[in-house]
C-alpha positions in Angstrom: 0.4 -24.3 32.5 0.4 -25.2 28.8 -1.7 -28.1 27.7 -0.7 -31.3 25.9 -3.0 -32.6 23.2 -3.8 -36.1 22.0 -1.5 -37.0 19.0 -3.2 -39.4 16.7 -1.1 -42.3 15.6 0.2 -41.8 12.1 -1.2 -45.0 10.6 -4.6 -44.3 12.2 -4.6 -40.7 10.9 -3.8 -42.0 7.4 -6.7 -44.5 7.5 -9.2 -42.0 9.0 -8.3 -39.2 6.5 -9.0 -41.5 3.6 -12.3 -42.6 5.0 -13.4 -39.1 6.0 -12.6 -37.7 2.6 -15.7 -39.4 1.1 -18.2 -38.6 3.9 -20.9 -35.9 4.0 -20.9 -33.3 6.8 -23.7 -35.2 8.6 -21.8 -38.5 8.4 -18.6 -36.9 9.7 -20.6 -35.2 12.5 -22.1 -38.5 13.6 -18.6 -40.1 13.7 -17.3 -37.2 15.9 -20.3 -37.4 18.3 -20.0 -41.2 18.6 -16.3 -41.2 19.3 -15.2 -42.2 22.8 -14.7 -39.2 25.0 -11.4 -40.7 26.1 -8.7 -38.8 24.1 -6.1 -41.5 24.7 -7.8 -43.9 22.2 -5.4 -44.4 19.3 -3.3 -41.5 20.5 -0.2 -40.6 22.5 0.7 -37.6 24.6 4.0 -35.8 24.9 5.6 -37.1 28.0 6.6 -33.6 29.4 5.9 -30.0 28.8 2.4 -29.5 30.2 -0.8 -31.0 31.5 -2.9 -33.4 29.3 -6.0 -31.7 28.1 -9.3 -33.0 29.5 -12.1 -34.4 27.5 -14.3 -31.6 28.9 -12.0 -28.9 27.5 -11.9 -30.7 24.1 -15.7 -30.7 24.1 -15.8 -27.0 24.8 -13.4 -26.3 22.0 -15.5 -28.4 19.6 -18.7 -26.7 20.7 -17.3 -23.2 20.3 -16.0 -23.9 16.8 -19.2 -25.7 15.7 -21.3 -22.8 17.0 -19.1 -20.3 15.1 -19.4 -22.4 11.9 -23.2 -22.4 12.3 -23.1 -18.6 12.0 -21.4 -19.0 8.7 -23.7 -21.6 7.1 -22.8 -24.9 8.8 -23.8 -27.6 8.0 -25.1 -26.6 4.6 -23.4 -23.8 2.8 -19.6 -23.6 3.0 -19.3 -20.5 0.9 -20.5 -17.8 3.3 -17.7 -15.4 4.2 -15.0 -18.0 4.5 -12.3 -15.5 5.4 -14.2 -14.2 8.4 -15.1 -17.8 9.5 -11.5 -18.9 9.2 -10.3 -15.8 11.2 -12.8 -16.5 14.0 -11.8 -20.2 14.2 -8.1 -19.3 14.2 -8.6 -17.0 17.1 -10.6 -19.6 19.0 -7.8 -22.1 18.5 -5.2 -19.5 19.6 -7.1 -18.5 22.7 -8.6 -21.8 23.9 -6.0 -24.4 23.1 -3.3 -23.0 25.4 -0.6 -24.8 23.5 3.1 -24.0 23.0 4.7 -23.8 19.5 6.7 -26.9 20.5 3.5 -28.9 21.1 1.9 -27.4 18.0 4.8 -28.8 15.9 3.6 -32.3 16.5 1.7 -33.6 13.5 -0.6 -35.9 15.5 -2.1 -32.9 17.4 -3.7 -31.5 14.3 -4.6 -34.9 12.9 -6.5 -35.6 16.1 -8.4 -32.3 15.8 -9.2 -32.8 12.1 -9.8 -36.6 12.0 -11.4 -37.2 15.5 -12.6 -34.0 17.2 -13.9 -31.9 14.4 -13.9 -33.9 11.1 -17.4 -32.5 10.2 -15.9 -28.9 10.2 -13.2 -30.0 7.8 -15.7 -31.6 5.5 -18.0 -28.7 5.6 -15.3 -26.2 4.9 -13.4 -28.0 2.2 -15.6 -30.4 0.3 -15.8 -29.8 -3.4 -18.6 -30.0 -6.0 -18.2 -33.8 -6.2 -18.7 -34.1 -2.4 -15.1 -35.1 -1.8 -12.8 -33.5 0.7 -9.0 -33.4 0.0 -7.1 -35.8 2.2 -4.5 -33.2 2.9 -7.1 -31.1 4.8 -7.1 -33.9 7.4 -3.4 -34.8 7.4 -0.8 -32.7 9.1 0.9 -30.0 7.0 0.5 -26.6 5.6 -3.0 -27.3 4.3 -4.4 -29.0 7.4 -7.7 -27.3 8.2 -6.8 -26.3 11.8 -3.0 -26.3 11.8 -2.8 -23.6 9.2 -5.2 -21.4 11.2 -3.5 -21.8 14.6 0.0 -21.0 13.1 -1.4 -17.9 11.3 -3.0 -16.6 14.5 0.1 -17.4 16.6 2.6 -15.8 14.2 0.6 -12.7 13.2 -1.8 -11.9 16.0 -0.4 -13.4 19.3 -0.4 -10.0 21.1 -3.6 -8.7 19.7 -7.0 -8.9 21.4 -9.5 -11.4 19.9 -11.4 -8.6 18.0 -8.2 -7.1 16.7 -6.9 -10.5 15.6 -10.1 -11.4 13.8 -10.1 -8.0 12.1 -6.5 -8.4 10.9 -6.9 -12.0 9.7 -10.1 -11.1 7.8 -8.2 -8.2 6.1 -5.4 -10.6 5.0 -6.1 -12.7 1.9 -5.1 -16.3 1.5 -2.3 -15.1 -0.9 -1.1 -12.7 1.8 -0.9 -15.3 4.5 0.7 -18.0 2.2 3.4 -15.4 1.3 4.4 -15.4 4.9 3.6 -18.8 6.3 5.3 -20.7 3.4 8.6 -18.7 3.9 10.3 -20.2 7.0 13.0 -17.6 6.6 10.4 -14.9 7.6 7.7 -16.3 9.8 10.2 -17.0 12.6 10.6 -13.2 12.9 7.2 -12.8 14.5 7.6 -9.3 15.8 8.9 -8.1 12.4 6.0 -9.7 10.5 3.4 -8.4 12.9 4.7 -4.9 12.6 5.0 -5.3 8.8 1.3 -6.3 8.4 0.3 -3.4 10.7 1.9 -1.0 8.3 0.9 -2.9 5.2 -2.8 -2.8 6.3 -2.6 0.9 7.1 -1.2 1.7 3.6 -3.7 -0.5 1.8 -6.7 1.0 3.6 -5.2 4.5 3.2 -5.1 4.0 -0.6 -1.3 4.6 -0.7 -0.3 1.6 -2.9 -1.9 2.4 -6.2 -1.0 -1.2 -7.2 -2.4 -4.7 -6.7 -1.9 -5.4 -3.0 -1.1 -9.1 -3.3 1.6 -8.4 -5.9 3.1 -5.7 -3.6 3.0 -8.0 -0.7 4.8 -10.7 -2.6 7.5 -8.3 -3.7 8.0 -7.0 -0.2 8.5 -10.5 1.1 11.2 -11.1 -1.5 13.0 -7.9 -0.3 12.6 -8.9 3.3 14.1 -12.3 2.7 17.2 -10.7 1.1 17.5 -8.1 4.0 17.1 -10.4 7.0 20.0 -12.6 5.7 22.4 -9.7 6.2 20.8 -7.3 8.7 19.1 -7.7 12.1 16.0 -5.8 11.4 14.3 -7.1 14.6 16.7 -5.2 16.8 15.7 -1.8 15.4 13.6 0.5 17.6 9.9 0.2 16.6 9.7 3.6 15.0 12.8 3.1 12.9 11.5 -0.3 11.8 8.1 1.1 10.9 9.8 3.7 8.7 11.9 1.1 7.0 9.0 -1.1 6.4 7.0 1.8 4.9 9.9 2.5 2.6 10.0 -1.1 1.5 6.3 -1.2 0.8 6.5 2.0 -1.3 9.5 0.6 -3.2 7.6 -2.6 -4.0 4.5 -0.6 -5.1 6.6 1.3 -7.5 8.2 -1.9 -8.8 4.8 -3.5 -9.3 3.5 -0.5 -11.2 6.5 -0.3 -13.4 6.3 -4.0 -14.2 2.6 -3.6 -15.1 3.5 -0.7 -17.5 6.2 -2.7 -19.2 3.9 -5.7 -19.6 1.3 -3.5 -21.4 3.9 -2.2 -24.0 
């Protein structure tokens, strides 16, 4: 059965995010370790739709993510292979949380994870040269440290094994994923986008683009947005859809190359 997660009260999340944004990794870690193991403190749970997560499971999730972060420089360096670290944490969240998209849509779930359960991971991953961590990394939204990762893994890798999912998410750049996740008109078509990125990756790694990959990806997304408004691509047989997606990628690559030539004139 799906699990229900603590949802941090909004006013508490706002206060904690402001406080945490000025802390060091060590200070944030102490706060996480000293927090009461009772997840109901300052939190609510959805009344239906699953079973409330236990403190023990929350502790296991924290341990697995902290252990993964240690392999990438935690608690000192936060600049060691960030894409691989993000990919591995995204897949841990996907596989260990056992949460539905409906539950994941609640802001307080992610504010609990970032402000209470794992604030030190947020500080470690996103503090800047001045030692400050952007408040938005703790608050719910597109830039929340964990919310962004779970949704990427859910939308793009739900049916992939853990190793395959990490491999794909490591291949995709931040620009690639933002192109999809910040376009609500596309990321709802999960099967379409999963198949698209499978073909996109194959063509990139096969050297077929001969154009900047991120520019091609952005152009394809614009084409897809126009197409899904008038055609039901997601009902095509997989082979037919693959062929159509390959053609779109080739068209975008040509467009990007032509635009680059015109800019140099």
